[in-house]
N, C-alpha and C positions, 0 to 999 in steps of 0.2 A: 116302494119309496114313499117316503112321507110327501104330500104336497108341497110343503113349503121348500123342500129340498129340490124338488122338480121346478118350482117357479125359480129357484136361486139359479141353478144351471141354466135355466133358460135364458135368465137376465145375463149372466156371464158371457153365453155364447152369443147373445145378442151385441153385446159391449164389444167382442172379440170380433165378432163379424164387421160391426162399425167401423172399429178400428182398421180391419183389414180393407175393408171399403174404403176408408179415408186414405190409407196408403196406398191403396191402387187408384184410385181418383188422384191422388198427389203426385202418383207416379207417371199416369197418363198425362198429368195436366204439365209436370217438369218436361216430359219427353216432348209434347206439344207445344210447350211456350218456353223452349229452352232458350231462345235468343231474347225474348222480351224478360225471362228471367234473369238471364246473364247481364241484361243492359240494368235491371233492378238492382242486381247484387253489386253491380259496377257503382251504379248510382250512389247505393248506400256507402260502399267503402270510400268511394272518392269525395264523399260530402265534406270532408275535412281536409282535403289533399290541395296543396298547392304544385300540382304536377299531372302525372298520369298514372293510372294502373289501368295495365292491359292484361285480360284473361285469355288465354288461348282456347280452351274447352271447357265444358262442364258435364259432370256425369253424376246422378245420384246414388246415394250409398245409404239406403233407408236404416236397415239395421244396426248399421255400426255405430248410430248415434240417437238409437231408441230412447226417449220417446220424440226425440227432436228428427226432423229429416236432415239428412247429413247431405253435402253437395261436395264433390271432389273437383276443386278448380286446376287445372293445368296449365303447365306453362304460364307461370304469372310473373309478371315484370312491374316494378314499381320504380318510377323516376321522377326526380324533383324537376323544375321547372329549368335549372342550368345544366341539365346534364349533358348536352352537348359541349359544354366547356369543360367540364371535370371529368367526365366518361366513368364516372362512378355509380353503379346501379345499386340502389338502396335494397331492393329485395328481387332476387331471381330465384324464383321455386318452382320445381319440377312438378311439384304435388302440392295444394294448400287444400285441406280439409275444412269445410266449413258446416257446423251445426246449427241449424235455423229453426225457430219456433214455429210449428205446423199451424198453430193458430192464427198467429200473426200472417201467416202466408195466405190462411183463409180470408182474412181481413184486407189482403192486397197490400201488405207491409213486409219487410224483410226486418226481423230480431236475430242477430247473431248470438249465441249462446256459447259456443266452442269454436275454436280455430286451431290446425294443425300443420305446420310447416314442415315439410319432408324434402329431403335430399334438394336443400336451398343454399344459397349464399346472401348473407347480410352484409352490407358495408356502409357503415355509418362514416361520413365524410366531412372533414373540416379543413379548408384551405388555408393557406399562410396568412389571408385577409381576415378568417374569422366567419367567412361564411359556410353552412352547413346544409348537406343535402338534406338532413332532419326537419328542415323548414318547410318540407313537403306538408308537414302536417299543421293544420291552421290552429292557432290559439281561441279559446272561448271570448266572446265579447260579454265581459259583465254587465254591461250597461241596459243589455235588452232583458225582456220581461222574461219570466220563468216559463212561458208557454214559446216564445222565439226560443229561448236555450233549448228547451225538449227537442223542438223541431230540428234545429240546427246542430244538434249534440252529435258527436261519433256514436257509433255503435259500442254498446258496453259488452264487452266479451267475458263471459263466465270463467271458461276454461280455455286454456291454451297448451299445445303440445309442440316441442322442437325434436326433431331426430335426424341427425347427419345432417346438421347445419352449420356450413362454415361463417363465423362471427368476425368481424373486424371492425374496431372502432378506429380510424386513423385521423388524429389531430394534429395536423402539421402547424400550425401556429402554436399549440402547446407543447410540441416534440412529443406526443404520447402516441403509442401504438398497442392497442390491445385486440388480441387475436386468439380467439377460441374456435375449436372442432368441437361442437355440441354432438355428443354421440345421444343423448336424452334429456330432455328438460320438459317436465308436467307442472304446470301451475293451476290452482282454484283460486277463482278471485270472487270476492265479495264486494259490493259497492254500496256506499251510504251518501249522505249529503255533503260530508265533508271529505270525502276521497275514497281510498279502497284499500282491502286488506288482501293478501295471498299467500297461498302456501305452496311453496316450490319444492322439487325434487330434481336434483340435476346430475348428470356426469358427463364433465367435460375434460378435453385435453387443450392445457394453456400453452400455446405456442406463444405468445408474448403477452407480458404485463408490464409495459414500458413507460412509467412515469416521466421518463426522459430518456428519447432514444439514443441520446449521446452517451448515456451510463449504460444502456442495455436493460434486459429483462429481469422482473422478479418470476419466481416458479415457473421459468421455461422449461416446457416439454415434462410437466408435470400433470398428473390426471387429479380432477378435484370431483369428490364425489360426496353428496349428502344432502339433506333437505334445509330450507330456509323459510323463517316466517318474515313476509315483508308487508310493510304498510305505508299508505302514503296520505299525506295530509296536504290536499288541494288548495286551502287558503293559505298556509305557511310556505307551500312548494319543499315540505321535507319528505325525505324517503328513508325510512329506517328498517333495518336488516337486523331481527333480534339475534342475540348470539345463540348459536347452535355449533353442533359438531359436525365437521366439516374435513373429510380425509383429503389431504394432498401428498400424493404418492402413497407410501406407506403408514405416514404418520398422521394420526388424528389431531387437529385443531380445531380450538372453539372459537368462532369468528362471528364478529357483527360488525356493522357499519351503518353510518348516516350520510345522505347526501342532500345538499341544500341546493335545490334547482330554481329559488326565487331569484338567484343573482343572474348577472348576465352569462357568467362560468360558474358550472356547478361546482362548488366545495365540497369535499367529502374527507370522511375520518373512518379509519378502519381500524379495529380492534382485532388482535390476534394473540390468543394464549395455546399454549402447548405445556402439557404436563412433563412430559419425557421425550427426549429427541435427541438423537446422534448429532454432535459437532457437525459433521462433514454433512449431514442431511439437512442442516440448518443454513449452514452456508450455501449449499447449492440452490436454496430457494431465493437466494438475494441476487442483487444485480452486480455483474461483474467486477465493477469499482470497488464492491465492499467485499464479495466473495472472494476475490483474488487476494485480499489482505488476510482474511480468516484463514486462508488455507494455509498460511503459513503456520498454523498452529493446529492442534487437534487435542481433542478428550477422548479417554477410554470409554469412559461411562457416560450414559444420557445426563442432560442437563433442562432445567426448567427454564421457559422463555416466554416473556409476555412483551408484546411489540403493537405500537401504534404508528399508523400511516396517515397523514393528514396532508392536505393540499389543494390544490384547483385543476379543473380541467383545462383551463385556459392557459395562456402563455405564463411564464415566471418560473420556470426551472422545476427543480426537484421537490417533491414532497416533503413535509418535516417528518424524520424518522426516529421514534426514540423507542429504545430497546432496554429490556432488563432481564437479566439471567441469574439464576442462582447455581453455584457448582458445589457440591460436597463429596469429600473424600475422593477425591478423581485424581487422575493423572493426567498432566498437561504437558503435551510435547511442545517445544519450542525450537526456533533455530539453534543447532549445537546443543541439545541435551532434552533432559525430562525433569518436569516438579512432580514429586511423589505428593501424597498425602495432600492434595491441592483444595484447597477452600475460598471461596470469595464470593460476593454479592458484585454483579459487573451491570454497568449501564452504557448504552451508545446513544449519542445523538448526534444529527447534522445540523443542530441550531444552537450549539453551544452560546454563541452571544446573539441576543435576540435582534432581529434589524439587519444582521449581516448575510443573510440568504441561507439556503439549506445546500450548502457546498461542502465537498472533501475538507477545504481550507476552514470552514468553520465546523469541522468534527469533532467530536470529543468521546474518547473510551475513559471511564473511571472505574477502578476495581477496589473496594471497600473490604475491610477485613481478611485483605489477602494473607493465606498462610500456607507453607508447602517446604518441601524438602529438595534440597539441588544437590547431586551429587553425594547423598547421605549427610546434607547440610541444612537443619532444619532454619527456617528465617520467616520473618512477617514484615509486612507493610502495610500499614494502618489505612492508607490512600494513596493509589497510583493513578496516575493520569498521563493519557496520550492525548494530546491535542494536535488539530491541524494534519490532515491525513496525507496532504500533498507534501509538506516539509514535516514530518512528525516529532513532536518533543515531548518525552517521556519526563514526569516530575514523581517524586512519593518520597517517603523517609524508609529507608530500608532498616530492618533491626535483625540481628542474628547473635547466636552464641554457638560456636562451633567446634569441634575437634580440628585444629589445624591440619592433621595429617590427610584429612578428607580433600585439602586443596589439591593434592597431587592429582586428584580425579579431574581438576579442572584447569590448572596450569601444565600439566604435565611434568615432565623431571629434566627438562632441557637447561633449566636455570634454576629453580629453587626445588630441593628436595625437602619435605618437611616429615619430621617424626613427632614427639607427642607436644602437646601444648593446648592452648586454649584462647580462643579469640573471640571479643564482645565487640560487637559492630553496631553503630547508630548513625547512620550518613543520610542526610536531606540530597537527593540526585536530581538534576536536571540535564538531559542531554539528547541529541539528536538521535535519530533512528534511521539506520540505513539496513535496508532488508528486515527490518524489525528484529535488529541487534543494536543496544545501546552503544553509541560511540560519542566520543569526545564529552563526556560527561563531567558537568562542574558538582562538585561535592562539597558538603558542609556537615562536619560530624567528626566523631572520634571512633577510632579502631583500637582497642586495647587487647595486646598481645601478652600471655604471661605462660612462663615455663615452657617455652618451645624450644625445640631440637629441630635444627635445619641444617642444610649442606647447600653452599653456593656452589653449583655442579661446574659452571666452566672454569673455577679458579681452584675447584677441590679444595676447598676451604669448610671447615664445618663449626657449629658453634652449639654449646650447650646451654640449657636452662636460661633461655634469653627472654627478656622482657622490652615490649616496645610500645610506645603510645603514640599513634598518628592523630593530628589535629588537622583536619581540613578545614580551611576557612574558605571565603568565597573566591580568593586566588591564590593564597599559598598555602603551603603544607609545612606544618609544625610538627616535629618530631621530639617527644620529651620521654625521658626515664629509661632510655634504652640501657638494658644491661645484658652484656653478651659474654659468652665464656666459649674459648676456643681451648681447649686441653688446659694448661696452666695460667692461660693468659684470661684476664677478666677486664673488660672494656666498660666504660659508663659513658654514655653518648648522648647529646642533645644537638639537633640539628633544624634546617629549615631550608625551602625551596622557595624562592619568591615567581610568582605568576606560573607554579608548577602545572597545571592541567593545561593551559593552553600553550605553553612549551612541550609539553608530554606528547600532544598531537599534533602540533605542528612544526615545532623546530625542536627535536630532542638534545640536539648537539650543544643547545645554547643553555641547556638545564646546569645552573650551578647549585650544587647543594653543600652546603655551609655547616660544618661539624666542627662541635667542640667536645674533645675526646679526652676522656680522663681514665688514670688508669693505676692500682697500686701494683700492677706487674704484668708486664707484656714480654713474651717470648716471640721474638720475631721469626723465627724458624717455623712456625706454625702458623705463618701467613706467606710462605714461599711461594703458595699458589699462584699470588698475584705477579709474581714475577715470570710465569711459564706462558706459554702461547696459548691463547685462550680455546678451550674447548668445549661444547662445539664451537664455531664461529657463529656470531649472530646474524641471523638473515635480516637481509633488507627488508623493511616495509612496504607491504604491497596492499592492495584494495582488500584481497582476502585474508592478510594476517590476523592471525588470532591474539587474544589478550597476553598469551605469553610471549609470542614472538614479539609483539611491540614492547612489553616491559623488557625483554632481554635486549632488544636493540637500544632503548632509552638506558640502559644500565651501561651499556657500551660507549654510548657517544656521548654522555654527560659527563660533565666535569665536577669534581669533589675539591672543595677546600677546608682542610682540616687545620684547627688549632689543636695541638697535642700537648698534653700535661701528664708526664708517666713518672712514677716514684721509682721504677725499677723497670730497666729493659735488659733483656738477655738476648744475644745471639751467638749462639756457638759458644766460644771462650769468653765472649766480650760481655761485660756489665757496665751500665752507666746508672747513674743516678741523677734524680731531679732533670728528668730530659724534658726540654720545651721545643716544639716545633711547629712550622706552618709549612703545610704539605699542600700541594695542588694535582690531583689526580684525573687524567683526562684518557681519553682513548689510546693515546700516543705512548703514554708514561707516567712519570712522577716527577714534578718540580719540588726540591727541597729548598726551604727558605728560613733563615733565622733560627736555625737549631743551636741549642747549648745544653749542655749536661756535664756531668762531671764523671771523671772516671781516671783510674790510677792515682788517686790524691790531688787531682789537677781539674782542668776545665778544657772543653773543646767547644768551640763554634764552628758552625758547617753550613754551607749552601751549595747546592748542586742539582742534578738531576738525572733520572733514569729512563732510558728510552727503550721502549720495547721493540725488538725485530723479530724475525721469523723464529729462530732458536735460542737466541741470547739475548742479552741486555746491556745496551751500552750507556756506562753512567759516567759523569764528570763532576768532581767535587773540589770545594776550595776548603780548607780546613785552618784553622788557627788553634795550636794547642799551647796551654800555658801550665808549667809545673807538674807535666805528667810524668809517672815514674815509665821509664822508657820501656824497661822489661816488660810490665803490665800491657803497655801499649803494643808492642811487638808481639807478645803472647796472644793478645784478642784478636789480632788482625792476620795471624797465620804467617807471620812477619814478610807481609805484603808480596809474597810469593819469591822471596830471597831464600836460597838454600845455605850459603855461605855465612851469612849474617843473620844471626837468629837472636831472640830474646836472651838466649843461656849467653849469649857475648855480651849482653850490654848491662849496664848500671848507671842510674842517674836521674836526672830530672829533665824533661825535655820541653823545650820552647820551640815550635815550629809553625811553617807555614807552608802548606801543600796546594799544589795545583794539579789534580791526577786525573786522568780520562783513562777508561778501560773497558772490558767486559766481564759481565759476571753472569753465571749459567743459571738455568731456571733452579738449579738447587743451592743458589747463592752463593757459589764459589767463584773465587776470581780466575779467570782463566789466564793459564801461562801464557808470558810473552804479550800480554795485551794492554799493558799500562804504557802510558806517556804522560809526562808532566814533569814538574820539578817539585823538590823538596828543599826546602830552606829550613836548617836545624841550628839549634843551639841547647848544646847539653853541658849542664851544669852537674858539678860533683860526681861527674862521669867515671865510668871504667869500662875498659875493654877486656872480656875474659876470654883467653883461649880462641881467640880469632886466627884463626888457620892462616891465613894470606900474610897477617904483620909475623905471625909465629913463625913463618918459614923464613921471610926477611930476617928476623932476628937471629935465628939458627945461624944463617948463613953470615951474618956481618957480625952478631954478639953470641959466640956458641956460649959464652960462660954467664950470659944474663937470663934473669928470668922473666919472661915477655906474657907469661900467662895470665898477669894481673896487672894492668897498665890503667894507672888513674890520671884523670885528667881535671885540672881545675876549672877549665872552661875549653870545650870543643865546639867548632862551629864550623858550618859550611854548607855548599849547596850540590845537590845531585839533579843533575836531569836525565830522566829515564825514557826511553826510546825502545820499548819491546824489550829485547834481551840484553839491550846495551845500557849500561847504566854510566853516564859521563860525572866524573869526580872532578869539578872545579877545584882550581889551585886552592889548597887549603894546608894549614899548619897544625901539627899535631904536637901540643907540648904535654908530654906525660911525666909520671914521676922517674921513669926508669928510661925514657927514650923520647926525644923530639926527632921530629921527621917533617917533610914537606911532601904532598902527596898531589898526583894529579894523573888523569888519564880516562880510561875505558875500561869499565869492569863488565865482563859479557856473562851472561847465563849461559850462553852456549860457546862457541867460539868467537875470538875476536877480542880478547883481552890484551890491554895493552896500558900499563899503571907504571908511572916513572915516580920513582920514591928516593928522596935525598935523605939520608941519614948522616948526621955529624955523630963521629965516634966519641965526642966529649959525653961525659957522665953529668945529666942534668943537675944530679944532686950537688956538684961542686958549686953551683949558682944558687943554691937555697938559701944564703944568707944574705943576697945582694936584694936590695927594695928599689933602687931606680930602674924603672921599666925600661928606659933609653938604652942604659947600660946591659941589662938582661937579653935585650933584641941585639945589640952589638956583637955581645957573647954567643949568642945561640948558635950560629954556624961556624965559630972559630975552631981551628984544629983540622984535623981530618974529617972530610965528608964521603962518604960511600956513596956513589950514583948506582941506583938498582932500576931492574926492568923487571916486571913481573908480566909474562906471557903464557901462551897457550903451550904446552908440551906435546911431545908426540903420542902419548899415551891419554892425551885429554884433559890432564891436570895442569893446574898452573905451575910453571916454572919460574925461579929467581935467577936472574943472572946479573953481571954488572952490565951497566948502560954505558958502553964505551964511547956511543955518539954525544953522550951527556958528558964526558970527561974530555973530549975533544973541543967542545964548544968552551968548557970551563980554561 
């Protein structure tokens, strides 16, 4: 072996031997001087403490901290001076390892290069008055010279570790509670004249991160794992945490923070960023007052989130929270449905109006460029806002162009069933939110519907090729340019509802829809569904009622005031022209006012009502007819239920006043025997053709006269109708072939009893007399036949002599 190699090995051996000798000497020294060293360590550690630090025992662990000398301190307790009052121990460690410099020990001093805390509890406590047990650490006196500073300064710890440590920061004055179970934490510290820098690597379980204990904890029961770079500026009092990746649960976050310790209460600002995270994972990291609201929603795909939390460790409530999120090509689940193809940029802040506090009431959510498809209906909202999470108010401008058949997916098929057609929607809305469903919205904007087919299901009425323009103002609903077609009927409508939205939500029974209706041709038979019992019945509104139920109820409870002008109206055999009417539709029926029309060459005026009952409809009408062709009139109304007197028996021009009540079926038929009221008539230029009761009288009294065609210069009278019984008030019939006086009861069933006085004198003999008085006196001259029309045994009317009438004569 070369001589230099031998010398080198000898030097190394000497050094190793020297080191071992030193360590042996130190071991012997420590074992021999445990008590004095423990006192020295206590003195060093207590140098800057306003309280006590008690160490149960001490053992050397040389190789563990090589080249430093490691000492394990057992059963370490650190208490502040007011521990007896609040009973919260700042540090209770079963095992506290300290690595000290051997050279410093040889000089008779203690220099701590590393400290490790294992199986311990750290409790930082601040009471409701602001006192903290961390006041045990003395602050530096900046007025002393550098030597005094050095002699009185706390030990500089180069490295530290925590393992199985329960860490609590309980700030009762600020209502803050931070509680972590530290599985492992390692840190390297570098000191400079202006402060220190440190590298940390941690794995902890967050039991509580409550910036306001009244609101609950962030990241509760989540594991945090990752590295940190920390620096502290002693002059400014700033602690800076450089942005780095930290795993919270299964999601990687980029987290950075700053803490300003120069003030009485430390201010902080934490920046959190995650590139991709599931909605529910993000919600689970937030305090319950926020997560409970967010859990009403969900997103199928991850989203990107950036969040800042800023506040103070002192009193003052919640920190300021600002969140930004980006959602692309996602599926948003909301109460009641899903929004497909969802895209938006969203923000949240609990400091919406500066100076009003970081509260739910001062919180706001804003969604920018919101686009999506709900129930296969694409829509967009430029900016949607939700303000005040205590009493949420939603605002925005809703835009959509949709196939209205897709509305069936939203409102169901109990009320309106849509076919083809399109709707252009642009509505600015503002509404309360209950369970994060918009209720009682105030709308402003336009809905244009074109080419629509739909059926109003409760009344079984269908419309084709419909156009509607709805204009929502701040208070009213203006309806313009409606074109509706049902079968052959074409209806053009304009309308309005004053105070619509307020009444819709609060008093639907007070809604009054004012319509102006115009039509070139209207077939009433196509709208008979409105006479039927409503199917299905509208359900009463409850807190759980959906939009369809509420709209359905409003339709039924509201009133409709219609001014109608129709060129032609058809109903079965009835035809009217130039129809004008005012109609009031309500839940109970229809009020008919100021009806005027032309029919049968004359005119008709009508007022009345139709009241809906379970299976039928009760009606009451007052009519005035002027110069109406009686044949057309009776034909149009199916002879008013009469069987003996029909349109085929009548000719002439009718002037009449009626006051009739009765019942009409769901099919629009007058129910037999339901009529009650009176008819006053005056028939001019009339004729009675083949009227069987008179013809039977004529055959008995005048077998040689032709009574099939009896003309009248003027015929007037009054009928009182009561079901089957028609009372013929005394009237004179002056015809071309026969005069008679008629009075009594004509029954559609049993009970006919009509007295007929017929002079046998031929009226033609008086044709040349012009004196009306003389005609009246001669009318009943000569032989007068007194007849009685009554029920026969075979159910037919029988004519016989009225012998009782002869006796009175």
